C-alpha positions as CSV (number, residue, x, y, z in Angstrom):
1,M,123.0,94.0,103.2
2,M,119.7,95.7,103.3
3,A,120.1,97.0,99.7
4,R,119.3,93.5,98.3
5,F,115.8,93.7,99.9
6,I,114.9,97.1,98.5
7,P,113.5,95.8,95.1
8,F,111.2,93.5,97.1
9,I,110.1,96.4,99.4
10,F,109.4,98.5,96.4
11,V,107.2,95.8,94.9
12,L,105.5,95.3,98.2
13,L,104.7,99.0,98.3
14,W,103.4,98.8,94.8
15,S,101.0,96.0,95.6
16,T,99.4,98.0,98.5
17,G,98.2,100.5,95.9
18,F,95.5,98.1,94.9
19,I,94.6,97.5,98.6
20,G,94.5,101.2,99.2
21,A,92.0,101.7,96.4
22,R,89.8,99.1,97.9
23,F,90.0,100.8,101.3
24,G,89.3,104.3,100.1
25,L,86.7,103.8,97.4
26,P,83.7,103.3,99.8
27,Y,84.2,106.9,100.8
28,A,84.9,108.6,97.5
29,E,84.2,107.8,93.9
30,P,87.2,106.9,91.7
31,A,87.8,110.2,89.8
32,T,87.2,112.2,93.0
33,F,89.5,110.0,95.0
34,L,92.2,110.1,92.4
35,L,92.0,113.9,91.9
36,I,92.6,114.4,95.6
37,R,95.5,112.0,95.5
38,M,97.0,113.7,92.4
39,L,96.7,117.2,93.9
40,A,98.5,115.9,97.1
41,N,101.2,114.3,94.9
42,I,101.7,117.6,93.0
43,A,102.1,119.6,96.2
44,I,104.6,117.1,97.7
45,F,106.6,116.6,94.5
46,A,106.7,120.3,93.9
47,V,108.4,120.7,97.3
48,L,110.7,117.9,96.5
49,T,111.6,119.5,93.2
50,L,112.7,122.7,95.1
51,V,114.5,120.8,97.8
52,L,116.4,118.5,95.4
53,K,116.8,121.2,92.8
54,S,115.3,119.0,90.2
55,Q,114.5,120.2,86.8
56,L,111.0,120.4,85.3
57,P,110.9,119.1,81.8
58,K,110.9,121.7,79.1
59,G,110.1,121.9,75.4
60,A,109.2,118.6,73.8
61,A,110.0,116.7,77.0
62,F,107.2,118.6,78.7
63,Y,104.6,117.5,76.2
64,H,105.9,113.9,76.2
65,C,105.5,113.9,80.0
66,L,101.9,115.0,79.5
67,V,101.2,112.1,77.3
68,T,102.8,109.7,79.7
69,G,100.9,111.1,82.6
70,M,97.6,110.7,80.7
71,L,98.3,107.1,79.7
72,I,99.9,105.8,83.0
73,H,98.3,107.8,85.8
74,G,95.1,108.7,83.9
75,F,94.2,105.5,82.1
76,Y,96.1,103.0,84.3
77,L,95.0,104.4,87.7
78,G,91.6,105.5,86.5
79,G,90.9,102.1,84.9
80,T,92.2,100.3,88.0
81,Y,90.1,102.3,90.5
82,Y,86.9,102.0,88.4
83,A,87.4,98.3,88.0
84,I,87.7,97.8,91.8
85,Y,84.9,100.3,92.4
86,L,82.6,98.2,90.2
87,G,83.3,95.1,92.4
88,M,86.4,93.5,90.8
89,P,88.6,91.7,93.4
90,A,91.8,93.6,94.1
91,G,93.9,90.5,93.4
92,L,92.2,89.9,90.0
93,C,92.7,93.5,89.0
94,A,96.4,93.3,89.9
95,L,96.7,90.1,87.9
96,L,95.1,91.6,84.8
97,V,97.1,94.8,84.7
98,G,100.2,92.9,85.8
99,L,100.1,91.2,82.4
100,Q,101.7,94.4,81.0
101,P,105.1,92.8,80.3
102,I,103.4,90.0,78.3
103,V,101.3,92.5,76.3
104,T,104.4,94.5,75.7
105,A,106.2,91.4,74.4
106,V,103.4,90.7,72.0
107,L,103.4,94.3,70.7
108,L,107.1,94.2,70.1
109,L,107.1,90.8,68.3
110,G,107.8,92.6,65.0
111,Q,110.8,94.4,66.4
112,E,112.3,92.0,69.0
113,R,113.2,88.4,68.9
114,L,112.0,86.4,72.0
115,A,113.8,83.6,73.6
116,W,112.1,80.2,73.8
117,S,111.5,80.8,77.5
118,Q,109.6,84.0,76.7
119,W,107.4,82.2,74.2
120,L,106.7,79.7,77.0
121,G,105.9,82.6,79.3
122,L,103.3,83.9,76.8
123,L,101.6,80.5,76.6
124,L,101.6,80.1,80.4
125,G,100.2,83.6,80.8
126,M,97.2,82.7,78.7
127,L,96.8,79.5,80.7
128,G,97.1,81.3,84.0
129,I,94.4,83.8,83.1
130,A,92.1,81.1,81.8
131,L,92.4,79.3,85.1
132,V,91.8,82.4,87.2
133,L,88.7,83.3,85.2
134,Q,87.5,79.7,85.3
135,G,87.9,79.7,89.1
136,N,85.6,81.2,91.7
137,M,86.8,84.6,93.1
138,S,84.7,86.7,95.5
139,W,83.5,89.9,93.8
140,Q,82.2,92.7,95.8
141,D,79.4,93.2,93.3
142,E,78.8,91.0,90.2
143,T,76.3,93.4,88.6
144,H,78.8,95.2,86.4
145,Q,81.4,92.6,85.7
146,A,81.7,93.3,82.0
147,A,82.3,97.0,82.7
148,A,84.8,96.2,85.4
149,F,86.8,94.0,82.9
150,G,86.6,96.8,80.4
151,F,88.1,99.3,82.8
152,A,90.8,96.8,83.7
153,G,91.5,96.5,80.0
154,L,91.8,100.3,79.8
155,A,94.3,100.2,82.7
156,L,96.3,97.5,81.0
157,L,96.3,99.4,77.7
158,G,97.4,102.6,79.5
159,I,100.2,101.0,81.5
160,T,101.5,99.2,78.4
161,L,101.4,102.1,75.9
162,G,102.5,104.5,78.6
163,T,105.6,102.7,79.6
164,L,106.6,102.1,76.0
165,Y,106.1,105.8,75.3
166,Q,108.1,106.9,78.3
167,K,111.0,104.6,77.5
168,R,111.2,106.1,74.0
169,F,110.6,109.8,74.8
170,C,111.1,110.4,78.5
171,S,114.0,108.2,79.6
172,Q,116.2,111.3,80.2
173,V,113.7,113.3,82.1
174,D,114.3,114.1,85.8
175,L,112.3,111.6,87.8
176,V,111.0,114.1,90.3
177,G,110.4,117.0,88.0
178,G,108.8,114.7,85.4
179,S,106.4,113.3,88.0
180,V,105.1,116.8,88.8
181,V,104.1,117.2,85.1
182,Q,102.6,113.7,84.9
183,Y,100.5,114.2,88.0
184,M,99.3,117.6,86.7
185,M,98.1,115.8,83.5
186,A,96.4,113.1,85.5
187,A,94.6,115.7,87.5
188,A,93.4,117.3,84.3
189,V,92.1,113.9,83.2
190,F,90.2,113.1,86.4
191,M,88.7,116.6,86.9
192,P,86.1,116.6,84.1
193,V,85.2,113.0,84.9
194,M,84.6,114.0,88.5
195,L,82.6,117.1,87.5
196,T,80.3,115.3,85.0
197,A,80.0,111.7,86.1
198,E,80.3,111.7,89.9
199,T,78.7,113.3,92.9
200,M,82.0,114.7,94.2
201,T,81.0,113.5,97.7
202,V,83.9,112.6,100.1
203,T,83.4,111.0,103.5
204,W,86.3,112.3,105.4
205,N,86.8,109.8,108.2
206,L,89.9,108.1,109.7
207,T,89.9,105.2,107.3
208,F,89.8,107.4,104.2
209,T,92.3,109.9,105.6
210,L,94.9,107.2,106.5
211,T,94.4,105.5,103.2
212,L,95.0,108.7,101.3
213,A,98.0,109.4,103.4
214,W,99.4,106.0,102.7
215,L,98.9,106.2,99.0
216,V,100.6,109.5,98.8
217,L,103.4,109.1,101.3
218,G,103.8,105.4,101.4
219,V,103.4,104.5,97.8
220,S,104.1,107.7,95.8
221,V,106.8,109.3,97.9
222,T,108.5,106.3,99.6
223,A,108.5,104.3,96.4
224,I,110.0,107.2,94.5
225,W,112.8,107.4,97.1
226,L,113.5,103.7,96.9
227,L,113.5,104.0,93.1
228,L,116.0,106.9,93.2
229,Y,118.2,104.8,95.6
230,M,118.1,101.8,93.2
231,V,118.9,103.9,90.2
232,R,121.8,105.6,92.0
233,H,123.2,102.3,93.2
234,G,122.5,100.3,90.0
235,E,119.7,98.2,91.5
236,A,116.8,99.3,89.3
237,S,117.1,96.4,86.8
238,K,116.6,94.0,89.7
239,V,113.0,95.2,90.1
240,A,112.1,93.3,86.9
241,S,112.7,90.0,88.5
242,T,110.3,90.8,91.3
243,F,107.4,92.4,89.5
244,Y,105.9,89.0,88.8
245,L,105.2,88.8,92.6
246,V,102.8,91.7,92.6
247,P,99.5,89.9,91.7
248,P,99.9,87.0,94.2
249,V,101.1,89.3,96.9
250,T,98.1,91.6,96.2
251,A,95.8,88.6,96.3
252,L,97.2,87.5,99.7
253,E,96.9,91.1,101.1
254,A,93.3,91.3,99.8
255,W,92.5,88.0,101.5
256,L,94.0,89.2,104.8
257,A,92.3,92.7,104.6
258,F,89.0,92.0,103.0
259,N,88.6,88.2,103.0
260,E,88.7,88.1,99.2
261,T,88.5,84.4,98.6
262,F,89.6,82.3,95.6
263,D,89.5,78.6,94.9
264,A,92.2,76.1,93.8
265,F,91.8,77.0,90.1
266,S,92.4,80.7,90.9
267,A,95.3,79.9,93.1
268,I,97.0,77.8,90.5
269,G,96.2,80.4,87.9
270,F,97.9,83.1,89.9
271,A,101.0,80.9,90.3
272,I,101.2,80.1,86.6
273,A,100.7,83.7,85.7
274,A,103.5,84.7,88.1
275,V,105.8,82.2,86.4
276,A,104.7,83.5,83.0
277,V,105.5,87.1,83.8
278,F,108.8,86.1,85.3
279,L,109.8,84.1,82.1
280,V,108.8,87.0,79.9
281,M,110.7,89.6,82.0
282,R,113.8,87.5,82.8
283,K,116.9,88.3,80.9
284,P,118.0,85.8,78.2
285,G,121.7,86.7,78.2
286,Q,121.7,90.4,79.1
287,S,118.3,91.8,78.3
288,V,114.6,90.9,78.5
289,F,114.2,92.0,74.9
290,R,117.3,92.0,72.7
291,K,117.4,95.8,72.5
292,K,115.7,97.5,75.5
293,A,113.7,96.5,78.5
294,Q,115.0,98.5,81.5
295,V,112.4,98.7,84.2
296,D,113.6,101.9,85.9
297,S,111.6,104.2,83.7
298,Q,108.6,101.9,84.0
299,A,108.7,101.9,87.8
300,S,109.2,105.6,88.0
301,S,106.1,106.4,86.0
302,T,103.7,104.0,87.6
303,I,103.8,104.9,91.3
Protein backbone atom coordinates (compact mmCIF):
# COMPACT_ATOMS: atom_id res chain seq x y z
CA MET A 1 0.00 0.00 0.00
CA MET A 2 2.75 2.45 0.96
CA ALA A 3 4.78 1.56 -2.15
CA ARG A 4 2.51 3.60 -4.39
CA PHE A 5 3.43 6.76 -2.48
CA ILE A 6 7.19 6.26 -2.74
CA PRO A 7 7.61 8.10 -6.09
CA PHE A 8 5.79 11.11 -4.63
CA ILE A 9 7.94 11.00 -1.48
CA PHE A 10 11.00 10.84 -3.71
CA VAL A 11 9.90 13.93 -5.65
CA LEU A 12 9.03 15.73 -2.41
CA LEU A 13 12.57 15.09 -1.16
CA TRP A 14 13.92 16.32 -4.48
CA SER A 15 12.06 19.62 -4.17
CA THR A 16 13.54 20.30 -0.73
CA GLY A 17 16.97 20.45 -2.33
CA PHE A 18 16.15 23.94 -3.63
CA ILE A 19 14.84 24.97 -0.23
CA GLY A 20 17.97 23.63 1.45
CA ALA A 21 20.10 25.75 -0.85
CA ARG A 22 18.16 28.84 0.14
CA PHE A 23 18.52 27.99 3.85
CA GLY A 24 22.26 27.33 3.72
CA LEU A 25 23.60 29.93 1.30
CA PRO A 26 23.48 32.85 3.77
CA TYR A 27 26.15 31.01 5.78
CA ALA A 28 28.46 29.71 3.03
CA GLU A 29 29.12 30.69 -0.57
CA PRO A 30 27.89 28.25 -3.24
CA ALA A 31 31.09 26.39 -4.16
CA THR A 32 32.18 26.22 -0.51
CA PHE A 33 28.76 24.92 0.53
CA LEU A 34 28.68 22.35 -2.26
CA LEU A 35 32.24 21.15 -1.65
CA ILE A 36 31.38 20.42 1.98
CA ARG A 37 28.24 18.62 0.85
CA MET A 38 30.14 16.57 -1.76
CA LEU A 39 32.82 15.55 0.74
CA ALA A 40 30.12 14.39 3.17
CA ASN A 41 28.40 12.51 0.34
CA ILE A 42 31.66 10.81 -0.62
CA ALA A 43 32.28 9.67 2.95
CA ILE A 44 28.77 8.26 3.41
CA PHE A 45 28.57 6.59 0.01
CA ALA A 46 32.02 5.09 0.46
CA VAL A 47 30.72 3.41 3.61
CA LEU A 48 27.57 2.31 1.77
CA THR A 49 29.73 0.85 -0.97
CA LEU A 50 31.53 -1.31 1.59
CA VAL A 51 28.36 -2.30 3.45
CA LEU A 52 26.38 -3.12 0.30
CA LYS A 53 29.45 -4.61 -1.41
CA SER A 54 28.80 -2.35 -4.36
CA GLN A 55 31.27 -2.12 -7.21
CA LEU A 56 33.11 1.05 -8.15
CA PRO A 57 33.11 1.64 -11.91
CA LYS A 58 36.26 0.60 -13.71
CA GLY A 59 37.82 1.26 -17.07
CA ALA A 60 35.76 3.37 -19.47
CA ALA A 61 32.81 3.38 -17.06
CA PHE A 62 34.94 5.23 -14.51
CA TYR A 63 35.66 8.07 -16.93
CA HIS A 64 32.05 8.18 -18.08
CA CYS A 65 31.02 8.64 -14.45
CA LEU A 66 33.49 11.50 -14.15
CA VAL A 67 31.85 13.26 -17.10
CA THR A 68 28.39 12.63 -15.66
CA GLY A 69 29.46 13.96 -12.26
CA MET A 70 30.88 17.10 -13.83
CA LEU A 71 27.72 17.81 -15.84
CA ILE A 72 25.05 16.88 -13.30
CA HIS A 73 26.52 17.57 -9.89
CA GLY A 74 29.04 20.15 -11.02
CA PHE A 75 27.11 22.23 -13.55
CA TYR A 76 23.57 21.45 -12.39
CA LEU A 77 24.07 21.90 -8.66
CA GLY A 78 26.64 24.66 -9.11
CA GLY A 79 24.39 26.60 -11.47
CA THR A 80 21.38 26.13 -9.23
CA TYR A 81 23.17 27.26 -6.07
CA TYR A 82 24.72 30.30 -7.72
CA ALA A 83 21.36 31.32 -9.24
CA ILE A 84 19.69 31.18 -5.82
CA TYR A 85 22.74 32.83 -4.21
CA LEU A 86 22.34 35.76 -6.62
CA GLY A 87 18.73 36.24 -5.54
CA MET A 88 16.62 34.05 -7.82
CA PRO A 89 13.50 32.69 -6.08
CA ALA A 90 13.83 28.98 -5.31
CA GLY A 91 10.52 28.25 -7.06
CA LEU A 92 11.60 30.00 -10.26
CA CYS A 93 14.94 28.19 -10.24
CA ALA A 94 13.17 24.85 -9.83
CA LEU A 95 10.86 25.73 -12.72
CA LEU A 96 13.69 26.68 -15.08
CA VAL A 97 15.83 23.60 -14.44
CA GLY A 98 12.66 21.50 -14.35
CA LEU A 99 12.30 22.17 -18.07
CA GLN A 100 14.94 19.49 -18.64
CA PRO A 101 12.47 16.97 -20.16
CA ILE A 102 11.26 19.60 -22.61
CA VAL A 103 14.80 20.59 -23.62
CA THR A 104 15.66 16.90 -23.97
CA ALA A 105 12.68 16.41 -26.27
CA VAL A 106 13.86 19.30 -28.44
CA LEU A 107 17.41 17.92 -28.62
CA LEU A 108 16.08 14.49 -29.67
CA LEU A 109 13.74 15.79 -32.35
CA GLY A 110 16.02 14.48 -35.08
CA GLN A 111 16.10 11.00 -33.52
CA GLU A 112 12.69 10.50 -31.95
CA ARG A 113 9.16 11.08 -33.15
CA LEU A 114 6.99 12.96 -30.68
CA ALA A 115 3.30 12.36 -30.17
CA TRP A 116 0.88 15.24 -30.70
CA SER A 117 0.47 15.56 -26.94
CA GLN A 118 4.21 16.07 -26.57
CA TRP A 119 4.18 18.81 -29.21
CA LEU A 120 1.38 20.42 -27.24
CA GLY A 121 3.55 20.10 -24.13
CA LEU A 122 6.41 21.94 -25.85
CA LEU A 123 4.12 24.83 -26.78
CA LEU A 124 2.58 24.95 -23.30
CA GLY A 125 6.04 24.94 -21.77
CA MET A 126 6.97 28.11 -23.64
CA LEU A 127 3.66 29.70 -22.66
CA GLY A 128 4.12 28.76 -19.00
CA ILE A 129 7.62 30.21 -18.84
CA ALA A 130 6.45 33.39 -20.56
CA LEU A 131 3.69 33.85 -17.98
CA VAL A 132 6.04 33.22 -15.05
CA LEU A 133 8.59 35.70 -16.38
CA GLN A 134 5.81 38.19 -17.09
CA GLY A 135 4.51 37.82 -13.55
CA ASN A 136 5.86 39.37 -10.40
CA MET A 137 7.97 37.03 -8.25
CA SER A 138 9.83 38.22 -5.17
CA TRP A 139 13.58 38.09 -5.74
CA GLN A 140 15.95 38.24 -2.79
CA ASP A 141 18.15 40.59 -4.80
CA GLU A 142 17.43 41.99 -8.26
CA THR A 143 20.92 43.40 -8.85
CA HIS A 144 22.29 40.38 -10.70
CA GLN A 145 19.21 38.97 -12.41
CA ALA A 146 20.94 38.43 -15.76
CA ALA A 147 23.76 36.47 -14.11
CA ALA A 148 21.25 34.44 -12.09
CA PHE A 149 19.40 33.47 -15.27
CA GLY A 150 22.74 32.57 -16.82
CA PHE A 151 23.59 30.22 -13.97
CA ALA A 152 20.10 28.68 -14.15
CA GLY A 153 20.73 28.12 -17.84
CA LEU A 154 24.03 26.43 -17.01
CA ALA A 155 22.19 24.19 -14.54
CA LEU A 156 19.59 23.32 -17.17
CA LEU A 157 22.31 22.53 -19.70
CA GLY A 158 24.18 20.39 -17.18
CA ILE A 159 21.17 18.33 -16.13
CA THR A 160 20.01 17.86 -19.73
CA LEU A 161 23.34 16.81 -21.23
CA GLY A 162 24.31 14.91 -18.09
CA THR A 163 21.22 12.71 -18.05
CA LEU A 164 21.50 12.00 -21.76
CA TYR A 165 25.17 11.10 -21.28
CA GLN A 166 24.42 8.86 -18.32
CA LYS A 167 21.62 7.05 -20.13
CA ARG A 168 23.98 6.26 -22.97
CA PHE A 169 27.19 5.42 -21.14
CA CYS A 170 26.42 4.72 -17.47
CA SER A 171 23.11 2.85 -17.44
CA GLN A 172 24.77 -0.36 -16.22
CA VAL A 173 26.94 1.26 -13.55
CA ASP A 174 26.21 0.36 -9.92
CA LEU A 175 24.15 3.23 -8.46
CA VAL A 176 26.01 3.51 -5.18
CA GLY A 177 29.52 2.93 -6.54
CA GLY A 178 28.89 5.25 -9.46
CA SER A 179 27.68 7.98 -7.11
CA VAL A 180 31.02 7.91 -5.25
CA VAL A 181 32.89 8.67 -8.47
CA GLN A 182 30.39 11.33 -9.53
CA TYR A 183 30.64 13.10 -6.18
CA MET A 184 34.44 12.97 -6.37
CA MET A 185 34.33 14.71 -9.74
CA ALA A 186 31.90 17.31 -8.44
CA ALA A 187 34.24 18.05 -5.54
CA ALA A 188 37.05 18.52 -8.05
CA VAL A 189 34.87 21.02 -9.93
CA PHE A 190 33.93 23.06 -6.86
CA MET A 191 37.34 23.17 -5.18
CA PRO A 192 39.12 25.51 -7.64
CA VAL A 193 36.06 27.78 -7.73
CA MET A 194 36.10 27.96 -3.95
CA LEU A 195 39.84 28.65 -3.83
CA THR A 196 39.86 31.36 -6.50
CA ALA A 197 36.44 33.05 -6.37
CA GLU A 198 35.17 32.74 -2.79
CA THR A 199 36.23 33.71 0.70
CA MET A 200 35.84 30.11 1.98
CA THR A 201 34.08 31.48 5.04
CA VAL A 202 31.52 29.21 6.69
CA THR A 203 29.27 30.25 9.56
CA TRP A 204 28.76 27.02 11.45
CA ASN A 205 25.50 27.55 13.27
CA LEU A 206 22.48 25.34 13.94
CA THR A 207 20.65 26.37 10.78
CA PHE A 208 23.58 25.64 8.47
CA THR A 209 24.44 22.37 10.23
CA LEU A 210 20.87 21.07 10.08
CA THR A 211 20.52 22.17 6.46
CA LEU A 212 23.72 20.38 5.47
CA ALA A 213 22.62 17.28 7.36
CA TRP A 214 19.27 17.29 5.58
CA LEU A 215 20.80 17.75 2.13
CA VAL A 216 23.22 14.88 2.74
CA LEU A 217 21.08 12.45 4.74
CA GLY A 218 17.57 13.45 3.70
CA VAL A 219 18.12 14.18 0.02
CA SER A 220 21.24 12.30 -1.07
CA VAL A 221 21.04 9.21 1.13
CA THR A 222 17.30 8.77 1.70
CA ALA A 223 16.43 9.56 -1.90
CA ILE A 224 19.01 7.01 -3.09
CA TRP A 225 17.47 4.36 -0.86
CA LEU A 226 14.01 5.13 -2.19
CA LEU A 227 15.36 4.96 -5.72
CA LEU A 228 16.99 1.58 -5.06
CA TYR A 229 13.68 0.34 -3.67
CA MET A 230 11.79 1.57 -6.73
CA VAL A 231 14.29 0.02 -9.12
CA ARG A 232 14.16 -3.29 -7.27
CA HIS A 233 10.37 -3.33 -7.23
CA GLY A 234 9.84 -2.00 -10.73
CA GLU A 235 8.53 1.40 -9.64
CA ALA A 236 11.24 3.68 -11.03
CA SER A 237 9.37 4.46 -14.25
CA LYS A 238 6.50 5.92 -12.18
CA VAL A 239 8.79 8.73 -11.03
CA ALA A 240 8.42 10.25 -14.50
CA SER A 241 4.74 11.00 -14.01
CA THR A 242 5.44 12.92 -10.80
CA PHE A 243 8.49 15.01 -11.77
CA TYR A 244 6.25 17.69 -13.19
CA LEU A 245 5.14 18.45 -9.63
CA VAL A 246 8.61 19.55 -8.47
CA PRO A 247 8.45 23.27 -9.49
CA PRO A 248 5.00 24.03 -8.02
CA VAL A 249 5.81 22.03 -4.87
CA THR A 250 9.08 23.96 -4.52
CA ALA A 251 7.25 27.25 -5.03
CA LEU A 252 4.77 26.30 -2.30
CA GLU A 253 7.58 25.29 0.07
CA ALA A 254 9.45 28.53 -0.66
CA TRP A 255 6.31 30.52 0.07
CA LEU A 256 5.85 28.72 3.39
CA ALA A 257 9.52 28.90 4.40
CA PHE A 258 10.63 32.28 3.02
CA ASN A 259 7.42 34.06 2.03
CA GLU A 260 8.50 34.01 -1.62
CA THR A 261 5.44 35.56 -3.24
CA PHE A 262 4.15 35.34 -6.79
CA ASP A 263 1.16 36.84 -8.54
CA ALA A 264 -1.64 35.25 -10.57
CA PHE A 265 0.40 35.31 -13.79
CA SER A 266 3.18 33.36 -12.13
CA ALA A 267 0.78 30.89 -10.51
CA ILE A 268 -0.93 30.19 -13.84
CA GLY A 269 2.49 29.89 -15.48
CA PHE A 270 3.61 27.30 -12.92
CA ALA A 271 0.43 25.30 -13.52
CA ILE A 272 0.79 25.41 -17.30
CA ALA A 273 4.47 24.49 -17.13
CA ALA A 274 3.63 21.54 -14.88
CA VAL A 275 1.08 20.31 -17.42
CA ALA A 276 3.63 20.86 -20.20
CA VAL A 277 6.31 18.73 -18.52
CA PHE A 278 3.70 16.07 -17.76
CA LEU A 279 2.63 15.92 -21.41
CA VAL A 280 6.22 15.68 -22.63
CA MET A 281 7.09 12.97 -20.11
CA ARG A 282 3.90 10.91 -20.27
CA LYS A 283 4.13 7.71 -22.21
CA PRO A 284 2.32 7.60 -25.55
CA GLY A 285 1.78 3.86 -25.73
CA GLN A 286 4.74 2.44 -23.86
CA SER A 287 7.44 5.12 -23.79
CA VAL A 288 7.93 8.85 -23.47
CA PHE A 289 10.14 8.78 -26.53
CA ARG A 290 9.76 5.92 -28.94
CA LYS A 291 13.12 4.38 -28.04
CA LYS A 292 14.31 5.36 -24.60
CA ALA A 293 13.19 7.57 -21.76
CA GLN A 294 13.61 5.66 -18.53
CA VAL A 295 13.87 7.95 -15.53
CA ASP A 296 15.70 5.64 -13.17
CA SER A 297 19.19 6.63 -14.33
CA GLN A 298 18.17 10.30 -14.41
CA ALA A 299 16.92 10.18 -10.85
CA SER A 300 19.96 8.32 -9.58
CA SER A 301 22.35 10.92 -10.91
CA THR A 302 20.60 14.08 -9.81
CA ILE A 303 20.23 13.66 -6.11
